[in-house]
C-alpha positions as YAML, in Angstrom:
chain: A
units: angstrom
residues:
- id: 1
  name: MET
  ca: [-66.35, -28.17, 159.98]
- id: 2
  name: PRO
  ca: [-63.62, -25.53, 159.93]
- id: 3
  name: SER
  ca: [-63.64, -22.93, 162.67]
- id: 4
  name: GLU
  ca: [-65.02, -19.47, 162.03]
- id: 5
  name: ALA
  ca: [-61.92, -18.05, 160.37]
- id: 6
  name: VAL
  ca: [-63.85, -15.53, 158.31]
- id: 7
  name: THR
  ca: [-63.57, -12.06, 159.76]
- id: 8
  name: THR
  ca: [-65.52, -9.02, 158.71]
- id: 9
  name: ARG
  ca: [-63.37, -6.51, 156.88]
- id: 10
  name: HIS
  ca: [-64.33, -2.97, 157.66]
- id: 11
  name: ARG
  ca: [-64.65, -0.53, 154.80]
- id: 12
  name: VAL
  ca: [-63.34, 2.98, 155.39]
- id: 13
  name: LEU
  ca: [-63.73, 6.03, 153.15]
- id: 14
  name: ILE
  ca: [-60.75, 8.41, 153.32]
- id: 15
  name: VAL
  ca: [-61.40, 11.93, 152.05]
- id: 16
  name: ASP
  ca: [-58.51, 14.37, 151.65]
- id: 17
  name: ASP
  ca: [-57.51, 16.70, 148.83]
- id: 18
  name: GLU
  ca: [-53.81, 15.91, 149.36]
- id: 19
  name: GLU
  ca: [-52.86, 12.63, 147.71]
- id: 20
  name: SER
  ca: [-49.93, 12.09, 150.07]
- id: 21
  name: MET
  ca: [-52.25, 12.35, 153.09]
- id: 22
  name: ARG
  ca: [-54.82, 9.98, 151.53]
- id: 23
  name: LEU
  ca: [-52.10, 7.42, 150.89]
- id: 24
  name: LEU
  ca: [-50.55, 7.84, 154.34]
- id: 25
  name: LEU
  ca: [-53.91, 7.36, 156.10]
- id: 26
  name: ALA
  ca: [-54.82, 4.47, 153.79]
- id: 27
  name: GLY
  ca: [-51.55, 2.73, 154.57]
- id: 28
  name: MET
  ca: [-52.10, 3.05, 158.32]
- id: 29
  name: VAL
  ca: [-55.73, 1.93, 158.16]
- id: 30
  name: SER
  ca: [-55.14, -1.05, 155.90]
- id: 31
  name: ALA
  ca: [-51.99, -2.22, 157.73]
- id: 32
  name: GLU
  ca: [-53.17, -1.77, 161.31]
- id: 33
  name: LEU
  ca: [-56.86, -2.64, 160.97]
- id: 34
  name: LYS
  ca: [-56.80, -4.81, 157.84]
- id: 35
  name: ALA
  ca: [-59.59, -2.58, 156.58]
- id: 36
  name: GLU
  ca: [-60.53, -2.04, 152.97]
- id: 37
  name: VAL
  ca: [-60.13, 1.61, 152.04]
- id: 38
  name: GLN
  ca: [-61.66, 3.76, 149.37]
- id: 39
  name: LEU
  ca: [-60.08, 7.12, 148.57]
- id: 40
  name: ALA
  ca: [-61.75, 10.37, 147.57]
- id: 41
  name: GLY
  ca: [-59.78, 13.46, 146.57]
- id: 42
  name: THR
  ca: [-62.66, 15.92, 146.24]
- id: 43
  name: CYS
  ca: [-65.81, 16.74, 148.18]
- id: 44
  name: GLU
  ca: [-67.93, 15.82, 145.18]
- id: 45
  name: GLN
  ca: [-66.25, 12.43, 144.81]
- id: 46
  name: ALA
  ca: [-66.71, 11.79, 148.54]
- id: 47
  name: LEU
  ca: [-70.42, 12.56, 148.30]
- id: 48
  name: ARG
  ca: [-70.87, 10.27, 145.26]
- id: 49
  name: PHE
  ca: [-69.22, 7.43, 147.18]
- id: 50
  name: ALA
  ca: [-71.14, 8.16, 150.39]
- id: 51
  name: GLU
  ca: [-74.47, 8.21, 148.55]
- id: 52
  name: SER
  ca: [-73.86, 4.83, 146.92]
- id: 53
  name: TYR
  ca: [-72.17, 2.71, 149.60]
- id: 54
  name: ALA
  ca: [-72.49, 2.27, 153.36]
- id: 55
  name: TYR
  ca: [-69.09, 2.58, 155.04]
- id: 56
  name: ASP
  ca: [-68.06, 1.44, 158.49]
- id: 57
  name: ALA
  ca: [-66.21, 4.73, 159.07]
- id: 58
  name: ILE
  ca: [-65.29, 7.90, 157.19]
- id: 59
  name: LEU
  ca: [-62.08, 9.89, 157.67]
- id: 60
  name: LEU
  ca: [-62.85, 13.38, 156.42]
- id: 61
  name: ASP
  ca: [-60.47, 16.31, 155.94]
- id: 62
  name: LEU
  ca: [-62.00, 19.54, 157.20]
- id: 63
  name: MET
  ca: [-60.15, 21.95, 154.92]
- id: 64
  name: MET
  ca: [-61.19, 20.75, 151.47]
- id: 65
  name: PRO
  ca: [-61.57, 22.89, 148.33]
- id: 66
  name: GLY
  ca: [-65.08, 23.22, 146.98]
- id: 67
  name: ILE
  ca: [-67.94, 22.89, 149.44]
- id: 68
  name: GLY
  ca: [-65.56, 21.88, 152.25]
- id: 69
  name: GLY
  ca: [-65.52, 19.25, 154.96]
- id: 70
  name: PHE
  ca: [-68.31, 20.78, 157.05]
- id: 71
  name: ALA
  ca: [-70.70, 20.65, 154.10]
- id: 72
  name: VAL
  ca: [-69.72, 17.05, 153.32]
- id: 73
  name: LEU
  ca: [-70.33, 16.11, 156.96]
- id: 74
  name: HIS
  ca: [-73.72, 17.82, 156.90]
- id: 75
  name: ARG
  ca: [-74.76, 16.05, 153.68]
- id: 76
  name: VAL
  ca: [-73.54, 12.64, 154.91]
- id: 77
  name: ARG
  ca: [-75.46, 13.10, 158.18]
- id: 78
  name: GLY
  ca: [-78.59, 14.11, 156.27]
- id: 79
  name: SER
  ca: [-79.07, 11.06, 154.09]
- id: 80
  name: ALA
  ca: [-78.73, 7.32, 153.86]
- id: 81
  name: PRO
  ca: [-76.77, 5.12, 153.74]
- id: 82
  name: ASN
  ca: [-74.17, 6.82, 155.98]
- id: 83
  name: ALA
  ca: [-76.29, 9.02, 158.25]
- id: 84
  name: SER
  ca: [-75.12, 7.07, 161.32]
- id: 85
  name: THR
  ca: [-71.65, 6.10, 160.07]
- id: 86
  name: PRO
  ca: [-68.85, 7.29, 162.36]
- id: 87
  name: VAL
  ca: [-67.18, 10.31, 160.80]
- id: 88
  name: ILE
  ca: [-63.73, 11.25, 162.06]
- id: 89
  name: MET
  ca: [-62.67, 14.74, 161.04]
- id: 90
  name: VAL
  ca: [-58.99, 15.22, 160.26]
- id: 91
  name: SER
  ca: [-57.43, 18.68, 160.16]
- id: 92
  name: ALA
  ca: [-54.39, 20.74, 161.04]
- id: 93
  name: ASP
  ca: [-56.81, 23.25, 162.60]
- id: 94
  name: ASP
  ca: [-57.00, 22.24, 166.25]
- id: 95
  name: ASP
  ca: [-59.36, 25.17, 166.94]
- id: 96
  name: ALA
  ca: [-62.19, 23.48, 165.02]
- id: 97
  name: ILE
  ca: [-62.61, 20.45, 167.28]
- id: 98
  name: GLU
  ca: [-65.70, 21.66, 169.14]
- id: 99
  name: SER
  ca: [-67.45, 22.96, 166.02]
- id: 100
  name: CYS
  ca: [-66.86, 19.67, 164.20]
- id: 101
  name: LEU
  ca: [-68.20, 17.61, 167.09]
- id: 102
  name: ALA
  ca: [-71.20, 19.94, 167.38]
- id: 103
  name: ALA
  ca: [-71.82, 19.50, 163.63]
- id: 104
  name: GLY
  ca: [-72.08, 15.73, 164.01]
- id: 105
  name: ALA
  ca: [-68.55, 14.37, 163.79]
- id: 106
  name: ASN
  ca: [-67.84, 11.41, 166.08]
- id: 107
  name: ALA
  ca: [-64.18, 12.25, 166.63]
- id: 108
  name: TYR
  ca: [-61.44, 14.64, 165.57]
- id: 109
  name: LEU
  ca: [-57.78, 14.02, 164.80]
- id: 110
  name: VAL
  ca: [-55.20, 16.77, 164.41]
- id: 111
  name: LYS
  ca: [-52.68, 16.60, 161.55]
- id: 112
  name: PRO
  ca: [-50.04, 15.34, 161.50]
- id: 113
  name: VAL
  ca: [-52.00, 12.26, 162.53]
- id: 114
  name: LYS
  ca: [-50.17, 9.87, 164.82]
- id: 115
  name: ARG
  ca: [-50.59, 6.20, 163.93]
- id: 116
  name: ALA
  ca: [-51.54, 5.23, 167.51]
- id: 117
  name: ASP
  ca: [-54.20, 7.97, 167.69]
- id: 118
  name: LEU
  ca: [-55.70, 7.00, 164.34]
- id: 119
  name: VAL
  ca: [-55.81, 3.30, 165.18]
- id: 120
  name: SER
  ca: [-57.29, 3.75, 168.66]
- id: 121
  name: THR
  ca: [-59.88, 6.27, 167.43]
- id: 122
  name: LEU
  ca: [-60.95, 4.06, 164.53]
- id: 123
  name: LYS
  ca: [-61.11, 0.94, 166.72]
- id: 124
  name: LYS
  ca: [-63.28, 2.79, 169.23]
- id: 125
  name: GLN
  ca: [-65.63, 4.09, 166.53]
- id: 126
  name: LEU
  ca: [-65.86, 0.72, 164.78]
- id: 127
  name: ALA
  ca: [-66.55, -1.07, 168.08]
- id: 128
  name: GLY
  ca: [-69.28, 1.43, 168.89]
- id: 129
  name: ARG
  ca: [-70.81, 0.96, 165.44]
- id: 130
  name: SER
  ca: [-70.96, -2.83, 165.81]
- id: 131
  name: LYS
  ca: [-72.75, -2.45, 169.15]
- id: 132
  name: ARG
  ca: [-75.35, -0.14, 167.56]
- id: 133
  name: ALA
  ca: [-75.88, -2.33, 164.50]
...
């Protein structure tokens, strides 16, 4: 029998209203972690995705038009299937770290996001998720 060569691909939802940021984060996540990514450009789109599929992690921009990142975080935390999914807030506002963590975010990355910080944060959150599962 062949060895266990099948590895689990993580699925990550990336939410940002700026297309260039979505694509930059997606490139880093897919290249470094070999993860499958799904992109959402609006809060409403993010909520539709989060209500219909369980992700392994969510990267969520704080400063989004519409209901905003805090409201998306609150709604994700309040319902299945992603109530316990690691959510990593991403924002240029480094003054919002404590409020995001208090609101239920697992981690916070400041834009511009450094590749090493993104990869290490995601690996840590994904490892913690597999231990809880």
